[in-house]
N, C-alpha and C positions, 0 to 999 in steps of 0.2 A: 739618185734615183736612178739611175742606169747602173750603176752597178750593183744594187742591191738590187735589182731584178734580172742581173747575168747571173750572181750568187744564188739567187736561187735555182738556176736548174742545176746546180753541179758547184762546187770549188772550184777554183781556178789559180791559175799558176800568175803570175804580176805579167808577164809578158802576152798571157792568154788572155787577161783581160784588158788590157791595153788595144789589143787586136780583137775583140769583137767589141768593144766601147769605140771605138774608131776616133776622131778628132780630141785625143783629150791628150795633153801635154805629160809627160811621163813625169814630171814636178807637180802636177796637179792629180793624177793619179794616187800618188806617195802621200800627198798630204791629205786630199781624202779618205783613203786608207787608214792613214794613222788617227785621221780623227772618230772614224769607224769604230777601231779597236778604242779607242779611249774611251768613248762610250759604249762599248760594249755590242754592240750589235753584229762586227764583226770579228773574227780568231783567226790570229798567224801562225801558222805553223811551220816552221825550219825542219827539213829532214835535213842529216847527216852523209850530205853527198859533195862531191866537189864536180863542179861550182855546187854550193847548197840551197836546194830547190828549197822556194819558200810557197806556198800554197793555204788561199784565202779562201773563208768558207763564212757561212752567217749562223750565225749564233741562235740558240732558241727565240733571246729579243729583234736578231736580225729577222728571225725567220716570220714571229708574229704582227714587224711590220710591213714584210716584202705583199700580202695579201691589200690592207692599203694605196702600198705604193703601185702596184699594179692597176688597182678602179684607178688611177692621178694619172700612169701612164694613156690608159685608153681612153680619158678623159680626153688627156691631151690630143690625141693623136685624132679625133672626131674634129 
């Protein structure tokens, strides 16, 4: 839920996601991103730099999930 909410704002690199979300281990973030990518919610773009830069963004399917997730987040905060 948090990853979808953060990526709704803009595409992010791995460490930026980790900092923004906070309290998530590198392993759990990696697993979750892989699962979201496998399910077609997140795209992963590798830029040919040294070292390689990897950027994550919501796909159109992920964007369609973002609004319901955002509403759920608001409800949880109440």
